[in-house]
C-alpha positions, 0 to 999 in steps of 0.5 A: 500500500502507498502508506507503507514506503512512507512509514518505512522512510519515517522509521528510517529517518528517525532511527538514523537521526537518533543514531546521530544525535545519540552518538551511535553514528559518529561525526565523520562516519560514512553511512552506506545505504546497503548497511542501513537497509540491512540494519533496519531490515528494509529496502534501500528506497526508504533509506534513500528518502531518509538520507535526503531529508537528513541532508536537508536538515544538515545532519549529513552530506550525501555522496552518490554511490559512496554513502552519507557522511555524518556532519554533526555540528561545527563550532560556528553552528554551536555558537549560532544555536546558542544565540538563537536559543537565547533569543527565542527563550528570553523573548518568549518569557518577556512576553508572558504576563504575571499569571503565566510566569507563576504557572511556568515556575510551578511547572519548572519546579516539577520538571527539576524534581523529575530531572533530579530523579533521572540524575539519581537513577543515572538515566541519561536519556530521560535527563536529556528529554527532561532538559529539552522539555524544561527549555521548551517551557520557556517558549511555550509560556507566552502562547506564540505558536511561531516561536514554539515551532522555531524552538521545536526545530532546534530541539534535536540539536539541543539533544545532540549537544547534550549527548555530545558530552558523552560520559561527561554528561553525568558529571555535568547534570548536577551543575545543569540542575543548579543552573536550572534552579537559578533560572526558576529563582530569578523568575520567582523574584520577578527579576527579568534582568537576572533571568536574562543574564542567567539564561545567557550564561547557562546556554553559553556554558553548555554550548561553548564551554562544555560541548564545543571544546570536545570537538578538539579532543584527540 
C-alpha cells in the first residue's frame, strides 16, 4: 500500500537521526545505504528518502554511490544555536504576563524534581528529554505558536549537544540542575534582568564551554 514506503522512510529517518544525535553514528562516519537497509531490515528506497531529508536538515552530506557522511555540528553552528536559543527563550518569557510566569515556575519546579530523579537513577536519556522539555517551557509560556515551532526545530540539536558530552554528561547534570534552579529563582523574584543574564550564561556554558571544546579532543 502507498502508506507503507512512507512509514518505512519515517522509521528510517528517525532511527538514523537518533543514531546521530545519540552518538551511535559518529561525526565523520560514512553511512552506506546497503548497511542501513540491512540494519533496519528494509529496502534501500526508504533509506534513500531518509538520507535526503537528513541532508536537508544538515545532519549529513550525501555522496552518490559512496554513502552519507555524518556532519554533526561545527563550532560556528554551536555558537549560532546558542544565540538563537537565547533569543527565542528570553523573548518568549518577556512576553508572558504575571499569571503565566507563576504557572511556568510551578511547572519548572516539577520538571527539576523529575530531572533530579533521572540524575539519581543515572538515566541519561530521560535527563536529556527532561532538559529539552524544561527549555521548551520557556517558549511555550507566552502562547506564540511561531516561536514554539522555531524552538521545536532546534530541539534535536539541543539533544545532540547534550549527548555530545558523552560520559561527561553525568558529571555535568548536577551543575545543569543548579543552573536550572537559578533560572526558576530569578523568575520567582520577578527579576527579568537576572533571568536574562542567567539564561545567557547557562546556554553559553553548555554550548561553548562544555560541548564545543570536545570537538578538539584527540
